[in-house]
C-alpha positions as CSV (number, residue, x, y, z in Angstrom):
1,M,14.5,-131.7,61.4
2,I,17.8,-131.8,63.3
3,K,18.9,-134.4,65.8
4,V,19.3,-133.6,69.4
5,K,22.5,-135.5,69.5
6,R,24.1,-133.1,67.0
7,N,25.5,-130.6,69.4
8,D,28.9,-129.0,70.0
9,W,29.2,-130.7,73.4
10,L,32.9,-129.7,73.8
11,S,32.2,-126.0,73.8
12,L,29.2,-126.5,76.2
13,I,31.1,-128.6,78.7
14,I,34.0,-126.2,78.8
15,A,31.7,-123.2,79.2
16,I,29.9,-124.8,82.1
17,A,33.2,-125.8,83.7
18,I,34.5,-122.2,83.5
19,S,31.2,-120.9,84.9
20,L,31.2,-123.3,87.8
21,T,34.8,-122.3,88.5
22,G,33.7,-118.7,88.6
23,I,30.9,-119.6,91.1
24,L,33.5,-121.3,93.3
25,S,35.6,-118.1,93.2
26,I,32.5,-116.0,94.1
27,I,31.9,-118.3,97.1
28,S,35.5,-117.8,98.2
29,S,35.2,-114.0,97.9
30,E,32.1,-114.1,100.2
31,G,33.9,-116.1,102.9
32,G,33.3,-119.8,101.9
33,L,30.5,-122.2,102.8
34,A,30.6,-121.9,106.6
35,E,27.1,-120.4,106.7
36,G,25.7,-122.0,103.6
37,L,25.8,-120.9,100.0
38,P,26.4,-117.1,99.9
39,Y,24.0,-114.6,98.4
40,L,25.9,-113.7,95.2
41,A,26.8,-117.3,94.5
42,K,23.0,-118.2,94.7
43,K,22.2,-115.4,92.2
44,Q,25.0,-116.5,89.9
45,L,23.7,-120.1,90.0
46,T,20.3,-118.8,89.0
47,F,21.9,-116.8,86.2
48,L,23.7,-119.9,85.0
49,G,20.4,-121.8,84.9
50,L,18.8,-119.0,82.8
51,A,21.9,-118.9,80.6
52,L,21.7,-122.7,79.9
53,F,18.0,-122.3,79.1
54,S,18.9,-119.5,76.7
55,Y,21.6,-121.7,75.2
56,I,19.1,-124.4,74.4
57,I,16.6,-122.0,72.8
58,F,19.1,-120.3,70.6
59,S,20.7,-123.6,69.6
60,F,17.4,-124.6,67.9
61,I,16.9,-121.4,66.0
62,N,18.4,-121.6,62.5
63,Y,21.2,-119.1,62.4
64,R,20.3,-118.2,58.8
65,W,17.1,-116.5,60.1
66,Y,19.2,-113.8,61.8
67,A,20.2,-112.5,58.3
68,K,16.6,-111.5,57.8
69,I,16.2,-109.6,61.0
70,A,19.7,-108.1,61.3
71,P,18.5,-104.5,60.5
72,V,15.8,-104.9,63.2
73,L,18.4,-106.1,65.7
74,Y,20.7,-103.2,64.9
75,F,18.1,-100.5,65.4
76,L,16.9,-102.2,68.6
77,G,20.4,-102.2,69.9
78,V,20.9,-98.5,69.1
79,F,17.5,-97.8,70.8
80,L,18.5,-99.7,74.0
81,L,21.8,-97.8,74.2
82,L,20.0,-94.5,73.8
83,M,17.7,-95.5,76.6
84,V,20.7,-96.2,78.8
85,L,21.9,-92.6,78.4
86,L,18.3,-91.2,79.0
87,V,17.0,-93.3,81.9
88,G,19.8,-95.7,82.8
89,V,20.9,-96.7,86.3
90,V,24.0,-94.9,87.5
91,K,26.7,-97.0,89.2
92,G,30.2,-95.9,90.0
93,G,29.7,-92.7,87.9
94,S,28.6,-94.6,84.8
95,K,25.3,-95.2,83.1
96,R,25.5,-98.8,81.8
97,W,22.3,-100.5,83.0
98,L,18.6,-100.4,82.3
99,L,16.0,-101.2,85.0
100,I,12.9,-102.9,83.8
101,G,10.7,-103.8,86.8
102,A,13.0,-105.8,89.1
103,I,15.3,-106.8,86.2
104,Q,18.5,-104.9,85.7
105,F,20.6,-105.6,82.6
106,Q,23.4,-104.2,80.6
107,P,22.4,-103.5,77.0
108,S,26.0,-103.1,75.8
109,E,26.5,-106.9,76.5
110,L,23.4,-107.8,74.4
111,V,24.3,-105.4,71.5
112,K,27.7,-107.2,71.1
113,I,25.9,-110.2,69.5
114,F,23.7,-107.8,67.5
115,I,26.8,-106.1,66.0
116,V,28.3,-109.5,65.1
117,I,25.2,-110.4,63.2
118,I,24.8,-107.1,61.4
119,L,28.5,-107.1,60.4
120,A,28.2,-110.7,59.1
121,R,25.1,-109.7,57.1
122,I,26.8,-106.5,55.6
123,F,30.0,-108.3,54.6
124,T,28.1,-111.2,52.9
125,R,25.1,-109.3,51.5
126,L,27.1,-106.5,49.8
127,K,30.1,-108.4,48.6
128,D,28.8,-108.7,45.0
129,E,26.9,-105.5,45.0
130,V,29.4,-102.8,45.9
131,P,33.2,-102.4,45.8
132,D,35.2,-103.6,48.7
133,K,36.0,-100.1,49.9
134,A,32.3,-99.2,50.0
135,N,31.5,-102.4,51.8
136,F,34.2,-101.8,54.4
137,A,33.2,-98.2,54.9
138,F,29.5,-99.1,55.3
139,A,30.3,-101.7,57.9
140,F,32.5,-99.2,59.8
141,L,29.8,-96.5,59.7
142,S,27.3,-99.0,61.1
143,V,29.5,-99.7,64.1
144,I,30.4,-96.0,64.8
145,P,27.0,-95.0,66.4
146,V,27.2,-97.9,68.8
147,I,30.8,-97.2,69.8
148,L,29.9,-93.5,70.4
149,L,26.9,-94.3,72.5
150,I,28.8,-96.8,74.7
151,T,31.7,-94.3,75.0
152,A,29.2,-91.7,76.3
153,E,28.1,-94.0,79.2
154,P,31.2,-93.8,79.7
155,D,32.5,-97.3,79.0
156,L,35.6,-97.0,76.9
157,G,36.7,-100.6,77.5
158,T,33.5,-102.1,76.0
159,A,33.6,-99.6,73.2
160,L,37.1,-100.8,72.4
161,V,35.9,-104.4,72.3
162,Y,33.3,-103.4,69.6
163,F,36.0,-101.7,67.6
164,L,38.3,-104.8,67.7
165,I,35.4,-107.1,66.8
166,F,34.8,-105.0,63.7
167,L,38.5,-105.2,62.8
168,V,38.6,-109.0,63.2
169,M,35.4,-109.6,61.2
170,S,36.6,-107.3,58.4
171,F,39.9,-109.1,58.2
172,V,38.3,-112.5,57.8
173,S,35.4,-111.1,55.6
174,P,35.3,-111.3,51.7
175,V,36.7,-107.7,51.4
176,D,40.3,-107.2,50.4
177,W,42.4,-107.8,53.5
178,R,44.6,-104.8,52.7
179,L,41.7,-102.5,53.6
180,P,41.6,-103.5,57.4
181,I,45.4,-103.6,57.5
182,T,45.6,-100.0,56.1
183,F,42.9,-98.9,58.5
184,I,44.7,-100.3,61.5
185,L,47.9,-98.5,60.5
186,V,46.0,-95.2,60.2
187,C,44.4,-95.8,63.6
188,V,47.8,-96.4,65.2
189,L,49.1,-93.1,63.7
190,L,46.1,-91.3,65.1
191,I,46.4,-92.7,68.7
192,P,48.2,-89.6,70.0
193,T,45.4,-87.3,68.8
194,G,42.9,-89.3,71.0
195,W,44.7,-88.4,74.3
196,P,43.0,-85.0,74.9
197,L,39.6,-86.7,74.4
198,L,40.1,-89.1,77.3
199,K,38.5,-88.4,80.7
200,N,40.8,-87.7,83.6
201,Y,40.2,-91.1,85.2
202,Q,41.0,-92.9,81.9
203,K,44.2,-91.0,81.6
204,A,45.1,-91.8,85.2
205,R,44.6,-95.5,84.5
206,I,46.9,-95.5,81.5
207,I,49.5,-93.5,83.5
208,S,49.3,-95.9,86.4
209,F,49.7,-98.8,84.0
210,V,52.9,-97.3,82.4
211,N,54.2,-96.2,85.9
212,P,52.5,-98.2,88.7
213,S,54.3,-96.2,91.4
214,S,52.7,-92.9,90.2
215,D,49.5,-93.5,92.2
216,P,49.9,-96.8,94.2
217,L,47.0,-96.1,96.5
218,G,44.7,-94.6,93.9
219,K,44.3,-95.7,90.2
220,G,47.2,-98.2,90.6
221,Y,45.8,-99.8,93.7
222,Q,43.7,-102.5,92.0
223,S,46.5,-103.6,89.6
224,N,49.1,-103.6,92.4
225,Q,47.0,-105.7,94.8
226,S,46.0,-108.0,92.0
227,K,49.7,-108.7,91.1
228,I,50.5,-109.2,94.8
229,A,47.7,-111.7,95.2
230,I,48.5,-113.7,92.1
231,G,52.2,-113.7,92.9
232,S,51.6,-114.9,96.4
233,G,49.8,-117.9,95.0
234,G,53.0,-119.4,93.6
235,F,52.8,-122.7,91.8
236,K,50.1,-124.5,93.7
237,G,48.2,-121.6,95.4
238,W,47.0,-121.2,98.9
239,G,44.1,-123.6,98.4
240,L,40.3,-123.1,98.0
241,F,38.8,-120.4,100.3
242,K,42.3,-119.7,101.8
243,G,43.7,-116.8,99.8
244,P,44.8,-114.0,102.3
245,Q,44.3,-111.1,99.9
246,N,40.9,-112.4,99.0
247,K,39.8,-113.1,102.6
248,L,41.0,-109.7,103.9
249,D,39.1,-108.0,101.0
250,F,42.2,-106.1,99.6
251,I,41.1,-106.4,96.0
252,P,38.2,-104.3,94.8
253,S,35.7,-105.8,92.2
254,Q,37.1,-109.3,93.0
255,T,33.8,-111.0,92.0
256,T,33.6,-109.1,88.7
257,D,36.5,-107.5,86.8
258,F,39.2,-109.0,89.0
259,I,37.8,-112.5,89.6
260,F,40.9,-114.1,88.0
261,T,42.9,-112.8,90.9
262,I,41.1,-115.3,93.2
263,I,42.0,-118.1,90.7
264,G,45.7,-117.1,90.7
265,E,45.9,-116.6,94.5
266,E,44.1,-119.8,95.6
267,G,44.8,-122.0,92.6
268,G,48.3,-120.8,91.8
269,F,50.1,-121.0,88.5
270,L,48.9,-124.6,88.0
271,F,45.2,-124.0,88.2
272,S,45.4,-120.6,86.5
273,S,47.1,-122.3,83.5
274,L,44.3,-124.8,83.3
275,V,41.7,-122.0,83.2
276,V,43.7,-120.2,80.5
277,I,43.9,-123.5,78.5
278,A,40.2,-124.0,78.9
279,Y,39.6,-120.5,77.4
280,L,42.0,-121.3,74.5
281,V,40.3,-124.6,73.7
282,L,36.9,-122.9,73.7
283,I,38.0,-120.1,71.5
284,L,39.9,-122.4,69.1
285,R,36.8,-124.7,68.9
286,I,34.5,-121.8,67.9
287,G,37.1,-120.6,65.4
288,T,37.5,-124.1,63.9
289,I,33.7,-124.5,63.5
290,G,33.7,-121.0,61.8
291,A,36.5,-122.1,59.4
292,R,34.5,-125.2,58.4
293,A,31.1,-123.5,58.0
294,P,29.9,-124.0,54.5
295,D,28.4,-120.4,54.1
296,E,30.1,-117.1,54.7
297,F,27.3,-115.7,57.0
298,G,27.7,-118.6,59.5
299,S,31.4,-118.4,59.2
300,L,31.6,-114.7,60.0
301,I,29.2,-115.0,62.9
302,L,31.4,-117.6,64.5
303,F,34.6,-115.6,63.9
304,G,32.8,-112.6,65.5
305,I,31.8,-114.7,68.6
306,C,35.3,-116.1,68.7
307,S,36.9,-112.6,68.7
308,M,34.4,-111.5,71.4
309,F,35.5,-114.2,73.8
310,F,39.2,-113.8,72.9
311,I,39.4,-110.0,73.2
312,Q,37.6,-109.9,76.6
313,S,39.6,-112.8,78.0
314,V,43.0,-111.4,77.0
315,V,42.2,-107.9,78.2
316,N,40.7,-109.1,81.6
317,I,43.4,-111.6,82.4
318,G,46.1,-109.2,81.1
319,M,44.9,-106.4,83.5
320,T,45.0,-108.7,86.5
321,I,48.6,-109.6,85.9
322,G,49.7,-106.1,85.0
323,I,50.3,-106.4,81.2
324,M,47.1,-104.5,80.3
325,P,45.7,-101.2,81.7
326,V,42.5,-101.6,83.9
327,A,39.6,-101.5,81.4
328,G,36.6,-102.6,83.5
329,L,35.8,-105.6,81.4
330,P,34.3,-108.8,82.9
331,L,36.0,-112.2,82.3
332,P,33.6,-114.1,80.0
333,L,31.6,-116.9,81.7
334,M,33.4,-116.4,85.0
335,S,32.8,-112.9,86.3
336,Y,29.7,-112.3,88.4
337,G,26.8,-110.7,86.5
338,G,23.6,-112.0,84.8
339,S,23.8,-109.9,81.6
340,S,27.3,-111.0,80.7
341,L,26.8,-114.7,81.5
342,I,23.5,-115.0,79.7
343,I,24.7,-113.2,76.6
344,N,27.8,-115.4,76.5
345,F,25.7,-118.6,76.6
346,I,23.3,-117.1,73.9
347,S,26.4,-116.5,71.8
348,L,27.5,-120.1,72.3
349,G,23.9,-121.2,71.5
350,I,24.1,-119.3,68.1
351,A,27.5,-120.9,67.5
352,N,25.9,-124.3,68.2
353,S,23.1,-123.5,65.8
354,V,25.7,-123.0,63.0
355,Y,27.2,-126.4,64.0
356,K,23.7,-128.0,63.9
357,Y,22.2,-126.6,60.8
358,S,25.2,-126.4,58.5
359,K,26.1,-130.1,59.0
360,I,29.8,-129.4,59.6
361,K,32.1,-132.4,59.2
362,P,35.7,-132.7,60.2
363,P,38.1,-132.1,57.2
364,K,40.1,-134.9,55.8
365,R,43.3,-132.9,56.4
366,R,44.2,-130.0,58.5
367,P,43.6,-126.7,56.6
368,E,46.4,-124.2,56.5
369,I,45.9,-120.9,58.4
370,K,46.0,-118.9,55.2
371,N,43.3,-121.1,53.6
372,I,41.0,-120.5,56.7
373,L,41.4,-116.7,56.5
374,F,41.6,-116.1,52.8
375,R,39.7,-119.0,51.3
376,R,36.9,-116.6,50.1
377,R,39.1,-114.0,48.5
């Protein structure tokens, strides 16, 4: 039996605070509270309630059980992604959602946590049975079908997240660290060969990122308007519900992919910095728990979840301030959308399960970074 008091309260409190900040931003994007709580804000509050309920359930499931059902989760994930391509709902030219009755959800969000679990199982289960090269290759081949299915939707941004999660988990896994490093170098050399494979709109996004003036009213419009809005916020911002770019609806997707724009415009540099710090503390907290986990399976799950939050946060915030190309990725915990929010809290629930069931205690001294990453070599 485990005690209810044994929870990672810090991560939960930060996650709720970020989510409520997102709901305030959604309210602002819908015109404020003059006519009561807006429609999208009501839905997001409902999603938050479901997300917290999911967090509680997954907190009390022993994380070691996932190692037994990892293959089932993997094939379930592949099946759901196939169903998206066959009968998925089309929005904005992409098939990314499944409609089951009145419920619409995005399987690519759910499969992220499936991939984290299957990679953790592969890297720990095969470490003593096969050479490191075979272990690394098997893990990579397991991720490829998922990446290809998501790319076919098309959703190149999410596919890239899966690829980066694989790289992070392979780097902190028991395999020789030189394998992922070599793999990264080979991928960098092969980048130019991938240009012809990109769709026209994806090429246009990259070109507008490199040269924003090339299409200021087309592919570069979102990025330009986002930078104008954040820049106009200055140090203190315009104030809650008072952002001019937001109120005049100049920024497309401002409740989803570009929600951080509202934070920057209305909260300014000061509040934007607090939000970034909140994400950093959350990510470091998850990583710290992963570094202290007594078993490799739990440790790898936590590093996978940590990388999932880190990659999406960096890419999303980066594209709103113009240092990343527009990738169509939501900001974890903050962007509008039930699938993303619920899966994020499920991930945190699994992280909390590792904290609960592995009886993690604070170390007597601060571990060195190299010991965290390579202690299992």
